[in-house]
C-alpha positions, -999 to +999 in steps of 0.1 A: +012+121-120-014+107-145-002+118-179-008+107-214+027+098-223+036+072-249+024+038-234+052+016-248+034-017-240+049-049-255+036-072-268+010-057-291-021-059-269-043-068-299-025-102-298-036-110-262-063-136-257-097-122-246-098-117-209-060-115-204-046-083-190-011-071-190+001-046-164+032-025-170+045-009-138+066+019-150+096+032-131+082+067-127+052+053-107+024+050-133+007+018-144-004+009-179-031-017-185-033-035-218-059-060-231-075-070-264-091-035-267-058-016-264-037+001-238-043+029-213-028+044-182-047+037-150-062+070-137-083+080-107-115+087-127-123+051-136-097+027-122-084+038-088-099+040-053-089+061-024-062+041-005-065+050+033-055+086+028-062+114+002-037+113-027-031+076-024-047+051-048-055+014-051-065-008-080-079-043-070-066-074-088-082-099-064-112-092-042-126-057-038-131-030-012-160-049+004-140-081+011-144-093+047-146-125+067-184-124+061-179-118+023-146-136+017-123-138-013-096-153+011-074-123+002-073-090-016-045-081-040-042-046-054-019-022-070-012+010-049+002+043-061+018+062-033+023+100-037+058+115-039+075+118-005+044+109+014+034+083+040+002+066+050-014+074+083+000+048+108-025+019+111-028-018+118-046-044+097-070-071+109-052-096+087-016-102+077-002-079+049+023-083+021+037-053+002+060-055-028+078-022-035+085-013-071+105+018-060+122+034-030+100+030+000+103+026+038+081+009+063+079+021+099+070-008+122+063-008+159+083-036+176+063-046+206+090-068+221+116-040+220+090-012+227+101+011+198+098+020+161+119+003+135+123+018+101+129-007+072+141+009+039+129-009+008+143-009-028+126-020-060+118-057-059+117-062-021+086-076-005+078-072+032+054-093+053+036-075+082+019-097+108-018-092+117-023-061+140+013-049+138+013-010+138+030+003+107+031+030+080+044+027+045+062+056+029+076+068-004+111+081-001+113+093-037+101+124-055+082+103-081+050+083-074+057+048-060+039+017-073+033-011-048+016-045-049-003-051-017-020-083-006-041-085+026-057-117+040-095-114+044-102-076+043-110-050+017-106-012+022-142-007+032-141-031+062-138-016+097-108-038+105-089-031+073-069-001+086-073+008+123-058+042+131-050+057+164-083+077+167-102+045+158-082+025+184-091+052+210-127+050+201-127+012+205-109+014+238-136+039+251-163+016+239-149-012+259-148+010+291-183+024+286-200-009+277-180-031+301-176-054+271-151-060+243-157-037+214-176-054+186-147-062+163-152-099+156-119-117+156-100-087+171-121-086+203-090-094+225-069-065+212-055-040+237-067-008+219-051+016+243-017+000+237-024-001+199-032+037+199+000+045+218+021+024+194+005+041+164+012+076+178+049+065+184+051+059+147+034+093+140+060+110+162+089+094+143+073+104+110+070+140+120+107+140+131+122+120+102+097+125+074+094+097+048+131+093+044+154+101+015+169+083-014+207+079-015+229+091-043+234+054-054+197+048-054+191+079-075+217+067-100+201+033-100+167+048-107+180+067-137+196+035-151+163+016-144+143+042-164+168+039-192+165+001-192+127+004-191+128+026-223+149+000-241+128-029-230+094-013-235+099-004-271+115-035-285 
């Protein structure tokens, strides 16, 4: 996943002004960072943080893991690398969420109005907006790592409201019952956590049945053509 293949960054990074960074999102899922000092592939040892689950990674572009309403940067923007044929644990975010897919992804969303799970397949270049507190899970349908660009309003990974999973929703619901008060979650104090936990488990059941999804024959052909185009463009 994190190899030392030829970097193929254009233009020559030595020509970049000091402080400018160039990111090349390669079709096989890796990311190369270039600046005045040279080019290197982002790796987990120095560049990437754990992204909700083991085996998933994030690299912040705006804000950081500690961003919160109390320590705001207005939004966080980060690169994510999603493992082959894997999906995040279903969760909901305390703020709205935008994800740009650079590969073949899918997003399982719980539609509260219809009372069911909707699966939205994504292809390279499609961006999806997910409203605040909508249960969802992002998946990689391909056999190669998937690069995404994710923007969240107001929250970094370390904040308690960044990604609320079913067990955490259960815990908050129990706290409301035992204390007779709304769980201490700031702007999310009115959330029905029992309903949230149930919706998240609906997504989990769909994931277990369907898996992360598959790429089609046309998508696999398009991916091969995209890799070929990348090799032509990256070494001009």
